KELO-707155 format. One record per atom (N, C-alpha, C, CB): residue in one letter; x, y, z. Coordinates in steps of 0.2 Angstrom, whole numbers, padded with zeros to 4 digits, always signed. Glycine has a CB too. Example, Ala and Ser with C-alpha at 12.3 -4.5 7.8 and 13.67 -1.06 7.14 Angstrom:
a+0066-0028+0039/a+0062-0022+0039/a+0066-0016+0039/a+0057-0022+0045/s+0064-0011+0035/s+0068-0005+0036/s+0064+0000+0039/s+0070-0003+0029/
REM end
This chain:
m-1003+0731-0142/m-1009+0729-0138/m-1007+0723-0134/m-1014+0728-0143/t-1010+0722-0129/t-1009+0717-0125/t-1016+0712-0125/t-1007+0720-0118/a-1015+0706-0122/a-1020+0701-0122/a-1027+0703-0120/a-1018+0696-0117/p-1028+0707-0115/p-1035+0709-0113/p-1039+0713-0118/p-1035+0714-0106/f-1035+0715-0124/f-1039+0719-0128/f-1039+0715-0135/f-1036+0725-0129/l-1036+0709-0135/l-1037+0704-0141/l-1040+0698-0140/l-1030+0702-0144/s-1044+0697-0146/s-1048+0690-0146/s-1043+0684-0145/s-1052+0689-0152/l-1046+0679-0144/l-1042+0673-0145/l-1039+0671-0151/l-1045+0667-0142/a-1043+0672-0156/a-1041+0672-0163/a-1035+0676-0165/a-1047+0673-0168/q-1036+0683-0162/q-1030+0687-0164/q-1024+0685-0160/q-1032+0694-0162/i-1024+0682-0155/i-1019+0680-0151/i-1015+0674-0155/i-1021+0678-0144/r-1020+0669-0157/r-1018+0663-0161/r-1015+0666-0167/r-1023+0658-0163/n-1017+0671-0171/n-1014+0673-0177/n-1008+0676-0176/n-1019+0678-0181/r-1007+0680-0171/r-1000+0683-0169/r-0995+0678-0168/r-1001+0688-0162/l-0997+0673-0164/l-0992+0667-0163/l-0990+0664-0169/l-0996+0662-0158/i-0995+0663-0174/i-0993+0659-0180/i-0988+0664-0184/i-0999+0658-0184/l-0989+0670-0184/l-0985+0675-0188/l-0979+0676-0185/l-0988+0682-0188/t-0978+0676-0179/t-0972+0676-0175/t-0968+0669-0176/t-0973+0677-0168/a-0971+0664-0177/a-0967+0657-0177/a-0965+0657-0185/a-0972+0651-0176/r-0969+0660-0189/r-0967+0660-0196/r-0961+0665-0197/r-0973+0663-0200/a-0960+0670-0194/a-0955+0675-0194/a-0949+0671-0192/a-0956+0681-0190/i-0949+0668-0186/i-0943+0663-0184/i-0942+0659-0189/i-0945+0660-0177/l-0946+0655-0192/l-0944+0650-0197/l-0940+0653-0203/l-0949+0647-0199/r-0942+0660-0205/r-0938+0663-0210/r-0932+0665-0208/r-0942+0669-0213/d-0931+0667-0201/d-0924+0668-0199/d-0920+0663-0198/d-0925+0671-0193/h-0922+0656-0196/h-0919+0650-0195/h-0919+0645-0200/h-0921+0647-0188/r-0920+0648-0206/r-0921+0643-0212/r-0913+0641-0213/r-0924+0646-0219/p-0913+0634-0214/p-0906+0631-0215/p-0903+0634-0221/p-0907+0623-0216/g-0896+0635-0222/g-0892+0637-0228/g-0890+0631-0232/g-0886+0641-0225/p-0887+0633-0238/p-0885+0627-0242/p-0881+0621-0239/p-0882+0630-0247/d-0878+0623-0233/d-0873+0618-0230/d-0878+0614-0225/d-0867+0621-0225/g-0884+0615-0224/g-0888+0612-0219/g-0889+0614-0212/g-0886+0605-0220/h-0885+0620-0211/h-0884+0623-0205/h-0889+0629-0204/h-0878+0625-0203/c-0891+0631-0199/c-0894+0636-0197/c-0891+0642-0197/c-0898+0636-0193/p-0891+0647-0201/p-0886+0653-0200/p-0887+0657-0193/p-0888+0658-0207/a-0893+0657-0190/a-0893+0660-0184/a-0890+0657-0179/a-0899+0662-0182/c-0891+0650-0178/c-0888+0646-0173/c-0882+0642-0175/c-0893+0641-0171/r-0880+0641-0181/r-0874+0638-0183/r-0875+0631-0181/r-0868+0641-0181/t-0881+0628-0180/t-0881+0621-0179/t-0886+0617-0185/t-0885+0620-0173/p-0884+0610-0186/p-0889+0607-0191/p-0896+0606-0189/p-0886+0600-0193/d-0897+0605-0182/d-0904+0604-0180/d-0906+0610-0175/d-0905+0597-0176/c-0909+0614-0178/c-0910+0621-0174/c-0917+0619-0170/c-0911+0627-0180/s-0916+0621-0163/s-0921+0619-0159/s-0926+0625-0159/s-0918+0618-0152/v-0923+0631-0161/v-0928+0637-0161/v-0933+0635-0167/v-0925+0643-0162/a-0931+0633-0173/a-0936+0632-0178/a-0940+0626-0176/a-0932+0630-0185/t-0938+0621-0173/t-0942+0615-0171/t-0948+0618-0166/t-0938+0610-0167/a-0946+0622-0162/a-0951+0625-0157/a-0956+0629-0161/a-0948+0629-0151/a-0954+0633-0166/a-0958+0636-0170/a-0963+0632-0174/a-0954+0640-0174/r-0961+0627-0177/r-0965+0622-0180/r-0970+0619-0175/r-0960+0617-0184/n-0968+0618-0169/n-0972+0615-0164/n-0978+0620-0163/n-0969+0614-0158/v-0977+0626-0162/v-0982+0631-0161/v-0987+0631-0167/v-0979+0639-0160/i-0984+0632-0173/i-0989+0631-0179/i-0993+0625-0179/i-0984+0632-0187/d-0990+0620-0178/d-0994+0614-0178/d-0999+0613-0173/d-0990+0608-0177/a-0998+0616-0166/a-1003+0616-0161/a-1008+0621-0163/a-0999+0618-0154/a-1007+0627-0165/a-1012+0632-0167/a-1016+0629-0173/a-1009+0638-0170/e-1013+0625-0178/e-1018+0622-0183/e-1022+0617-0180/e-1013+0619-0189/k-1020+0613-0175/k-1024+0608-0172/k-1030+0612-0168/k-1020+0604-0167/v-1029+0617-0165/v-1034+0621-0161/v-1039+0623-0166/v-1031+0627-0156/q-1037+0625-0172/q-1042+0628-0177/q-1046+0623-0180/q-1038+0632-0183/q-1043+0617-0181/q-1046+0612-0184/q-1051+0609-0179/q-1042+0607-0187/r-1050+0609-0172/r-1055+0607-0167/r-1060+0611-0166/r-1051+0606-0161/s-1059+0617-0167/s-1064+0623-0166/s-1069+0623-0172/s-1061+0630-0165/t-1067+0621-0177/t-1071+0621-0183/t-1075+0614-0185/t-1068+0623-0189/a-1073+0609-0181/a-1076+0603-0182/a-1084+0603-0180/a-1073+0598-0179/t-1088+0598-0182/t-1095+0598-0180/t-1095+0596-0173/t-1100+0594-0185/q-1100+0598-0170/q-1102+0596-0163/q-1104+0589-0163/q-1107+0601-0160/p-1102+0585-0157/p-1104+0578-0157/p-1111+0578-0156/p-1100+0574-0151/t-1114+0572-0159/t-1121+0571-0158/t-1123+0568-0151/t-1124+0566-0163/e-1119+0565-0147/e-1121+0562-0141/e-1120+0568-0135/e-1117+0556-0140/p-1124+0568-0130/p-1123+0574-0126/p-1117+0573-0122/p-1129+0574-0121/d-1114+0579-0119/d-1108+0578-0115/d-1109+0577-0108/d-1104+0585-0115/r-1106+0572-0106/r-1107+0570-0099/r-1106+0575-0093/r-1102+0564-0098/d-1101+0580-0095/d-1099+0585-0091/d-1104+0591-0090/d-1093+0587-0092/e-1109+0591-0095/e-1114+0596-0095/e-1120+0594-0091/e-1115+0598-0102/p-1123+0598-0087/p-1129+0596-0083/p-1135+0595-0087/p-1131+0601-0078/q-1139+0590-0086/q-1144+0588-0090/q-1150+0592-0089/q-1146+0581-0088/q-1153+0594-0095/q-1159+0598-0094/q-1165+0593-0094/q-1159+0603-0100/a-1170+0596-0090/a-1176+0592-0090/a-1181+0593-0097/a-1180+0594-0084/e-1183+0587-0099/e-1187+0587-0106/e-1194+0588-0104/e-1186+0580-0109/
REM end
């Protein structure tokens, strides 16, 4: 399926699953080098960690309580 048929939560979950699979493939070996890249600091694994961190920040932000003061960007309603 493609994006028009998926909710934002489903897209977020697929990004996280893909990043976790990448981290499994790029896990450092006993010598400290990534077997897929053969480098000690794997930029692919770093990017996958950044995706997971960003997705978790979005989830934390969306489940936070709403601010008590009115948003300045929203139009004011007559009382």
